[in-house]
Structures are given as structure tokens and as C-alpha cells.
C-alpha beads as a LAMMPS data file, in Angstrom:
LAMMPS data file: protein, C-alpha beads

108 atoms
107 bonds

1 atom types
1 bond types

-500.0 500.0 xlo xhi
-500.0 500.0 ylo yhi
-500.0 500.0 zlo zhi

Masses

1 110.0

Atoms # bond

1 1 1 -0.075 0.111 0.065
2 1 1 1.581 3.706 -0.687
3 1 1 0.082 6.361 1.555
4 1 1 0.700 9.879 0.627
5 1 1 -0.582 12.759 3.407
6 1 1 -0.909 16.239 2.127
7 1 1 -2.327 19.235 3.949
8 1 1 -3.705 22.456 2.963
9 1 1 -4.200 24.823 5.850
10 1 1 -6.340 27.531 5.321
11 1 1 -6.837 31.006 6.324
12 1 1 -7.885 34.688 6.055
13 1 1 -8.011 38.087 7.681
14 1 1 -3.970 38.644 7.443
15 1 1 -0.844 37.335 5.980
16 1 1 1.149 35.037 8.149
17 1 1 4.472 36.759 8.876
18 1 1 7.472 35.692 6.166
19 1 1 10.968 35.967 6.839
20 1 1 13.604 35.229 4.402
21 1 1 15.035 31.798 3.897
22 1 1 17.458 30.069 1.706
23 1 1 17.298 29.350 -2.125
24 1 1 15.101 32.647 -3.166
25 1 1 12.195 30.967 -0.607
26 1 1 10.575 32.510 2.515
27 1 1 9.439 30.663 5.766
28 1 1 6.280 31.289 7.179
29 1 1 4.338 30.287 10.292
30 1 1 0.561 29.380 10.331
31 1 1 -1.224 28.447 13.931
32 1 1 -4.526 26.835 13.740
33 1 1 -7.348 26.993 16.471
34 1 1 -5.683 24.405 18.819
35 1 1 -2.474 26.105 19.022
36 1 1 -0.769 23.494 16.377
37 1 1 1.987 25.396 14.805
38 1 1 2.574 24.556 10.956
39 1 1 5.758 25.925 9.318
40 1 1 6.281 26.351 5.545
41 1 1 9.257 27.768 3.043
42 1 1 7.451 28.843 -0.057
43 1 1 9.099 30.575 -3.293
44 1 1 9.363 34.355 -2.930
45 1 1 7.688 34.781 -6.012
46 1 1 4.483 33.243 -4.931
47 1 1 5.001 34.908 -1.663
48 1 1 5.104 38.364 -3.606
49 1 1 2.265 37.117 -5.587
50 1 1 0.069 36.655 -2.484
51 1 1 1.082 40.110 -1.043
52 1 1 -0.583 41.781 -3.758
53 1 1 -3.481 39.650 -4.196
54 1 1 -3.992 40.668 -0.609
55 1 1 -3.883 44.212 -1.146
56 1 1 -5.888 43.981 -4.090
57 1 1 -8.586 41.754 -3.327
58 1 1 -11.386 43.483 -0.770
59 1 1 -12.240 40.515 0.727
60 1 1 -9.787 37.279 0.696
61 1 1 -8.659 33.868 2.071
62 1 1 -6.002 31.778 1.744
63 1 1 -4.060 28.496 1.800
64 1 1 -1.131 26.881 2.135
65 1 1 -0.749 23.384 0.890
66 1 1 2.291 20.650 0.825
67 1 1 2.949 17.567 1.951
68 1 1 2.788 16.915 6.018
69 1 1 6.548 16.757 6.895
70 1 1 8.356 15.839 10.399
71 1 1 6.847 16.729 13.609
72 1 1 8.163 20.005 15.514
73 1 1 8.552 21.417 18.897
74 1 1 4.881 22.635 18.495
75 1 1 3.866 21.239 15.370
76 1 1 4.509 20.125 11.933
77 1 1 6.618 20.818 8.877
78 1 1 4.918 21.134 5.485
79 1 1 7.395 20.102 2.869
80 1 1 7.099 21.274 -1.201
81 1 1 4.524 23.864 0.103
82 1 1 2.695 26.490 -1.858
83 1 1 0.618 29.424 -1.120
84 1 1 -3.064 30.823 -2.908
85 1 1 -4.697 33.620 -2.692
86 1 1 -8.468 33.633 -3.395
87 1 1 -11.079 36.705 -3.976
88 1 1 -13.784 36.180 -1.521
89 1 1 -16.964 37.143 -3.852
90 1 1 -20.132 38.706 -2.264
91 1 1 -22.999 36.019 -2.454
92 1 1 -25.753 38.543 -4.320
93 1 1 -27.567 35.860 -6.698
94 1 1 -28.812 33.501 -3.895
95 1 1 -30.576 36.677 -1.884
96 1 1 -31.869 37.548 -5.837
97 1 1 -33.396 34.330 -6.459
98 1 1 -34.806 34.515 -2.902
99 1 1 -36.870 37.861 -3.460
100 1 1 -38.034 36.827 -6.801
101 1 1 -39.568 33.906 -5.247
102 1 1 -41.296 35.523 -2.269
103 1 1 -42.835 38.214 -4.833
104 1 1 -43.998 35.482 -7.305
105 1 1 -46.016 33.887 -4.372
106 1 1 -47.249 37.253 -3.436
107 1 1 -48.642 37.783 -6.819
108 1 1 -50.095 34.573 -7.228

Bonds

1 1 1 2
2 1 2 3
3 1 3 4
4 1 4 5
5 1 5 6
6 1 6 7
7 1 7 8
8 1 8 9
9 1 9 10
10 1 10 11
11 1 11 12
12 1 12 13
13 1 13 14
14 1 14 15
15 1 15 16
16 1 16 17
17 1 17 18
18 1 18 19
19 1 19 20
20 1 20 21
21 1 21 22
22 1 22 23
23 1 23 24
24 1 24 25
25 1 25 26
26 1 26 27
27 1 27 28
28 1 28 29
29 1 29 30
30 1 30 31
31 1 31 32
32 1 32 33
33 1 33 34
34 1 34 35
35 1 35 36
36 1 36 37
37 1 37 38
38 1 38 39
39 1 39 40
40 1 40 41
41 1 41 42
42 1 42 43
43 1 43 44
44 1 44 45
45 1 45 46
46 1 46 47
47 1 47 48
48 1 48 49
49 1 49 50
50 1 50 51
51 1 51 52
52 1 52 53
53 1 53 54
54 1 54 55
55 1 55 56
56 1 56 57
57 1 57 58
58 1 58 59
59 1 59 60
60 1 60 61
61 1 61 62
62 1 62 63
63 1 63 64
64 1 64 65
65 1 65 66
66 1 66 67
67 1 67 68
68 1 68 69
69 1 69 70
70 1 70 71
71 1 71 72
72 1 72 73
73 1 73 74
74 1 74 75
75 1 75 76
76 1 76 77
77 1 77 78
78 1 78 79
79 1 79 80
80 1 80 81
81 1 81 82
82 1 82 83
83 1 83 84
84 1 84 85
85 1 85 86
86 1 86 87
87 1 87 88
88 1 88 89
89 1 89 90
90 1 90 91
91 1 91 92
92 1 92 93
93 1 93 94
94 1 94 95
95 1 95 96
96 1 96 97
97 1 97 98
98 1 98 99
99 1 99 100
100 1 100 101
101 1 101 102
102 1 102 103
103 1 103 104
104 1 104 105
105 1 105 106
106 1 106 107
107 1 107 108
């Protein structure tokens, strides 16, 4: 049997603090709701894209994903990590559909 452990850490609100690392990478730390610290090294270019997206998007959510690495003193390491930011879109379509249904019910 072959097993691979991959992990995605989701975050929003603000970007994690990044510190320069070797080989054109930056090191970041994310702490989850249980106090577990996930450390990852992402490409500096990907990090700059994430910073740009965070400043351009009004509302966003991010994710760091990679392979689950070794246990550290406070949590886990994420190997071959990547980072992405996604713009959160307003959910207006459902409200319009609900209004149309209620109007249709009133007219009949």
C-alpha cells in the first residue's frame, strides 16, 4: 500500500509573517485554532504574488498546501509548500433568487 499525506491550511484576515530563507524562499508560520504551529517554506515569487493579491482584493481567503512533514516542537512542518489567495465574491445571486420567489408567491 502506498500512502501520501497532504495538508491544506486555510487562513483569512491577514497574511502570516514571513522571514527570508535560503534558496529564494520565505519561511512562514501558521497557528491553527488548537495552537498547532505549521511551518512552511514557500517560493519568494509566490509570496510576493500573495502579498499583491491581499492588497488588491477587498475580501480574500488563503491556503498553504503541501506534504505533511516531520513533527516539530510545537506542530508540524509542511514540505514542498505552495501558497494561494482567493478573492471572496459577494453572494448576491442567492438573495436575488429568494426575492424573486417571494415576489412570485405574493402575486399568485
